[in-house]
C-alpha positions as CSV (number, residue, x, y, z in Angstrom):
1,M,32.1,-2.9,-22.1
2,N,30.9,-2.6,-18.5
3,V,27.8,-0.7,-17.6
4,V,28.5,2.2,-15.3
5,S,27.2,1.3,-11.8
6,E,24.9,3.5,-9.7
7,A,27.7,3.7,-7.2
8,N,30.2,5.0,-9.8
9,L,27.7,7.6,-11.0
10,H,27.3,8.8,-7.4
11,L,31.1,9.0,-7.1
12,R,31.4,11.1,-10.2
13,D,28.8,13.6,-8.7
14,R,30.9,14.1,-5.6
15,S,33.3,17.1,-5.4
16,I,37.1,16.7,-5.2
17,G,37.0,18.0,-1.6
18,A,34.4,15.4,-0.5
19,I,36.5,12.6,-2.1
20,L,39.6,13.7,-0.3
21,V,37.8,14.1,3.0
22,D,36.2,10.7,2.7
23,G,39.6,9.2,1.8
24,G,41.2,10.6,4.9
25,R,43.5,12.9,2.9
26,L,41.9,16.0,4.2
27,S,40.2,17.1,7.4
28,L,36.9,19.1,7.3
29,G,38.7,22.1,8.9
30,D,41.4,22.1,6.2
31,A,38.7,21.7,3.5
32,E,37.0,24.8,4.8
33,R,40.4,26.7,4.7
34,I,40.8,25.7,1.1
35,L,37.2,26.8,0.2
36,R,37.8,30.2,1.8
37,L,41.0,30.7,-0.2
38,Q,39.2,29.5,-3.3
39,K,36.5,32.1,-2.8
40,E,38.9,34.9,-2.1
41,T,41.3,34.2,-5.1
42,G,39.2,32.4,-7.7
43,L,41.6,29.5,-7.7
44,R,40.5,26.0,-8.4
45,F,40.1,23.7,-5.4
46,G,43.3,21.8,-6.1
47,E,45.4,24.8,-6.8
48,A,44.2,26.4,-3.5
49,A,45.0,23.2,-1.6
50,I,48.5,23.0,-3.0
51,N,49.1,26.7,-2.3
52,L,48.2,26.1,1.3
53,G,50.6,23.2,1.5
54,L,47.7,20.8,2.5
55,L,47.8,18.5,-0.6
56,S,50.2,17.4,-3.3
57,E,49.7,17.3,-7.0
58,Q,49.5,13.5,-6.7
59,D,46.7,13.8,-4.1
60,I,44.7,16.0,-6.5
61,Q,45.3,13.6,-9.5
62,Q,44.2,10.7,-7.3
63,A,41.0,12.5,-6.4
64,L,40.3,13.3,-10.1
65,A,40.9,9.7,-11.0
66,C,38.3,8.7,-8.4
67,Q,35.8,11.3,-9.6
68,F,36.0,10.1,-13.1
69,D,36.2,6.4,-12.2
70,Y,39.7,6.1,-13.6
71,P,41.8,3.4,-11.8
72,Y,45.0,4.8,-10.6
73,L,47.4,3.7,-7.9
74,I,49.7,5.4,-5.4
75,K,53.1,3.6,-5.5
76,R,53.8,3.7,-1.8
77,E,50.5,1.9,-1.1
78,H,50.6,-0.7,-3.9
79,E,54.2,-1.4,-4.9
80,N,54.0,-4.8,-3.1
81,E,51.1,-5.7,-5.3
82,I,52.0,-4.3,-8.7
83,S,55.5,-3.6,-10.1
84,A,56.6,0.0,-10.5
85,E,57.3,-0.9,-14.2
86,L,53.5,-0.5,-14.7
87,V,53.7,3.2,-15.3
88,A,50.2,3.2,-16.6
89,A,49.0,2.2,-13.1
90,Y,51.1,4.7,-11.2
91,E,51.7,7.7,-13.5
92,P,48.6,7.9,-15.8
93,F,49.0,11.6,-16.4
94,G,52.6,11.4,-17.5
95,R,53.8,12.0,-21.1
96,H,54.9,8.4,-21.6
97,V,51.5,7.0,-20.5
98,E,49.8,9.6,-22.8
99,S,51.7,8.0,-25.7
100,L,50.4,4.6,-24.5
101,R,46.8,6.0,-24.6
102,G,47.5,7.2,-28.1
103,L,48.7,3.8,-29.1
104,R,45.5,2.3,-27.5
105,S,43.4,4.7,-29.6
106,Q,45.1,3.6,-32.8
107,L,44.7,-0.1,-32.0
108,L,41.0,0.5,-31.3
109,L,40.6,2.0,-34.8
110,R,42.8,-0.5,-36.6
111,W,42.2,-3.8,-34.8
112,F,40.0,-4.0,-31.7
113,T,36.8,-3.1,-33.6
114,G,34.4,-5.5,-31.7
115,E,34.4,-8.6,-34.0
116,S,35.4,-11.8,-32.1
117,E,38.2,-12.5,-34.6
118,R,39.7,-9.1,-33.8
119,K,39.9,-9.3,-30.0
120,T,43.3,-10.9,-29.7
121,L,46.7,-9.2,-30.4
122,A,50.2,-10.5,-29.9
123,V,53.1,-8.2,-29.0
124,V,56.2,-9.4,-30.8
125,S,59.8,-8.3,-31.4
126,P,62.9,-10.0,-32.8
127,G,65.1,-10.1,-29.7
128,R,65.3,-10.0,-26.0
129,G,65.3,-6.8,-23.9
130,E,63.2,-4.9,-26.4
131,G,60.3,-4.2,-24.1
132,R,57.6,-6.7,-25.1
133,S,56.5,-7.6,-21.6
134,Y,56.6,-3.9,-20.5
135,L,54.5,-2.8,-23.5
136,A,52.0,-5.7,-23.2
137,A,51.4,-5.1,-19.5
138,N,51.0,-1.4,-19.8
139,L,48.8,-1.7,-22.8
140,A,46.6,-4.1,-20.8
141,V,46.3,-1.5,-18.0
142,V,45.3,1.4,-20.3
143,F,42.7,-0.7,-22.0
144,S,41.2,-1.7,-18.7
145,Q,41.2,1.9,-17.6
146,L,39.0,2.7,-20.6
147,G,36.5,0.1,-19.3
148,E,37.4,-2.6,-21.8
149,H,37.2,-6.0,-20.2
150,T,40.9,-6.9,-20.7
151,L,42.9,-10.1,-20.4
152,L,46.7,-10.2,-20.5
153,I,48.2,-13.6,-21.3
154,D,51.8,-14.4,-20.7
155,A,52.6,-16.7,-23.6
156,D,56.3,-16.4,-23.2
157,I,56.4,-19.7,-21.5
158,R,60.2,-20.0,-21.8
159,N,61.0,-16.7,-20.0
160,P,57.8,-15.5,-18.3
161,R,57.6,-12.0,-16.7
162,Q,54.0,-11.1,-16.2
163,H,53.5,-13.0,-12.9
164,A,56.4,-11.0,-11.5
165,L,55.0,-7.7,-12.7
166,F,51.6,-8.4,-11.2
167,H,52.9,-10.4,-8.2
168,L,51.0,-13.6,-9.1
169,D,51.6,-17.3,-8.4
170,N,53.1,-18.9,-11.5
171,R,52.4,-22.5,-10.5
172,V,49.3,-22.4,-12.6
173,G,48.8,-20.6,-15.9
174,L,48.7,-21.1,-19.7
175,T,50.9,-24.2,-19.6
176,T,48.8,-26.0,-17.1
177,I,45.7,-25.2,-19.1
178,L,47.2,-26.4,-22.3
179,S,48.4,-29.6,-20.7
180,G,45.0,-30.3,-19.3
181,R,45.9,-29.8,-15.7
182,A,44.0,-26.6,-15.1
183,T,41.0,-24.7,-16.4
184,I,40.3,-21.0,-17.1
185,D,39.9,-20.6,-13.4
186,A,43.7,-20.1,-13.5
187,I,43.0,-16.6,-14.8
188,R,43.5,-14.0,-12.0
189,R,41.5,-10.8,-11.6
190,I,43.6,-7.8,-10.6
191,P,41.9,-6.3,-7.6
192,S,43.1,-2.8,-8.2
193,F,41.7,-2.7,-11.8
194,M,38.2,-4.1,-12.0
195,D,38.4,-4.7,-15.8
196,L,41.9,-6.3,-15.9
197,S,42.7,-10.0,-15.6
198,V,46.0,-11.8,-16.1
199,L,46.8,-15.4,-17.1
200,A,50.3,-16.2,-16.0
201,A,52.6,-18.4,-18.1
202,G,52.7,-21.3,-15.6
203,P,55.5,-23.7,-15.1
204,Q,58.0,-24.1,-18.0
205,P,57.3,-27.4,-19.8
206,P,59.9,-29.5,-21.6
207,N,58.1,-29.1,-24.9
208,P,57.0,-25.4,-25.2
209,Q,56.6,-25.4,-29.0
210,E,54.5,-28.6,-29.0
211,L,52.3,-27.2,-26.3
212,L,51.6,-24.0,-28.2
213,L,50.8,-25.9,-31.4
214,R,48.1,-27.9,-29.7
215,P,44.6,-27.2,-31.0
216,L,43.5,-26.5,-27.4
217,F,45.4,-23.2,-27.6
218,A,43.3,-21.9,-30.5
219,K,40.2,-23.2,-28.8
220,L,41.1,-21.5,-25.6
221,L,41.6,-18.1,-27.3
222,E,38.3,-18.6,-29.2
223,E,36.5,-19.3,-25.9
224,L,38.1,-16.3,-24.2
225,A,37.1,-14.0,-27.0
226,H,33.5,-14.4,-25.9
227,E,34.5,-13.3,-22.3
228,F,36.8,-10.4,-23.0
229,D,36.8,-7.3,-25.1
230,V,40.6,-7.2,-25.5
231,I,43.2,-10.0,-25.2
232,I,46.9,-9.1,-25.3
233,L,49.5,-11.8,-25.6
234,D,53.1,-11.4,-24.4
235,T,55.5,-13.5,-26.5
236,P,59.1,-14.7,-26.6
237,A,61.8,-13.1,-28.8
238,G,61.1,-13.9,-32.4
239,D,64.7,-14.8,-33.2
240,A,64.9,-17.2,-30.3
241,S,62.4,-19.8,-31.4
242,A,59.3,-20.3,-33.6
243,D,57.1,-19.6,-30.5
244,A,56.3,-16.0,-31.3
245,Q,55.1,-16.8,-34.8
246,T,53.0,-19.7,-33.5
247,I,51.4,-17.4,-30.9
248,A,50.8,-14.6,-33.5
249,I,49.1,-17.0,-35.8
250,R,46.8,-18.1,-33.0
251,A,46.1,-14.4,-32.3
252,S,45.6,-13.5,-36.0
253,G,47.1,-10.0,-35.4
254,A,50.4,-8.7,-34.1
255,V,52.1,-5.4,-33.3
256,V,55.8,-5.5,-33.9
257,L,58.1,-3.7,-31.4
258,A,61.6,-2.4,-32.2
259,R,63.9,-0.7,-29.7
260,N,66.2,2.1,-30.6
261,N,69.9,1.1,-30.6
262,L,69.0,-2.5,-30.0
263,T,66.8,-4.0,-32.7
264,S,68.4,-4.5,-36.0
265,V,66.5,-3.5,-39.2
266,P,67.2,-6.9,-40.9
267,A,65.9,-8.8,-37.9
268,C,62.8,-6.8,-37.8
269,R,62.2,-7.2,-41.5
270,R,62.7,-11.0,-41.2
271,L,60.2,-11.2,-38.4
272,V,57.5,-9.1,-40.2
273,K,58.0,-11.2,-43.4
274,S,57.6,-14.5,-41.5
275,L,54.4,-13.2,-39.9
276,V,52.9,-11.9,-43.1
277,D,53.8,-15.1,-44.9
278,A,52.0,-17.0,-42.2
279,G,48.8,-15.0,-42.7
280,V,49.2,-12.8,-39.6
281,V,47.9,-9.3,-39.8
282,V,50.7,-6.9,-38.8
283,V,48.6,-4.2,-37.3
284,G,51.5,-1.8,-36.9
285,S,54.9,-1.3,-35.4
286,V,56.0,0.4,-32.2
287,F,59.3,2.2,-32.0
288,N,60.5,2.0,-28.4
289,D,62.9,4.8,-27.7
290,P,63.1,5.2,-23.9
291,P,62.5,7.7,-22.4
292,R,60.9,9.1,-25.5
293,S,57.3,8.2,-26.3
294,A,56.4,5.1,-28.4
295,K,54.4,5.6,-31.6
296,L,52.4,3.1,-33.7
297,S,53.1,3.1,-37.4
298,R,52.4,0.8,-40.3
């Protein structure tokens, strides 16, 4: 966990109005108008500002996020850096992201308890299009927002997506590390989230399964467990190859994702059985029912 800096403590002590003025969202004159209305009506600062038409709800939420040192992006300013699919980055106060935070809390209780052997988790599902990359990326964001030093690894080296979601160069990544052509310097820090780093998949090799079976993969994860609090692995579809099982074995733990009207119950059961038989701890399952919230269950 990161120690709260003196600068962040100072930021938390500042008022919402001061944050908005310093950020150029509000003039001093308008701030005074808001304060007058606030005094006359007893409204909160944000409510008074919205009533006067000077600020939007999003402006207020952004200021609150700054005050409480909670990373949060405005889509129009960052959509060229981070995909809009990362709802945890852009809509942290929405119902769907609230469900992601609930999922985060359950994972902290069930799996991420601080021991080095419980720092890595694979996100798996039977088929394509069930939301593994989406869930892995947004989970990584919400863990980083909590102050957990978080690493997201795109281990779906056949059909990688994380480099596109975070607008990263995919010429180096997991595959170049496992083939001995790169080091952990290939890990990229995400500037908008001080506690989030991403390791892209890298170029697709001719031998994905053999690369993932190399002892270097296990050694890499062991080394990274000393550097990060939370490591989340995106994986390929479980029915497509043995890659997902291999990755989950390396991680030791997995959360199984099923999507409503897409994932078949027999396919999900087969995947869970194969993981358990291989010694993987199935931490829980996530039922993805867009646009409803996802829930973790055993």
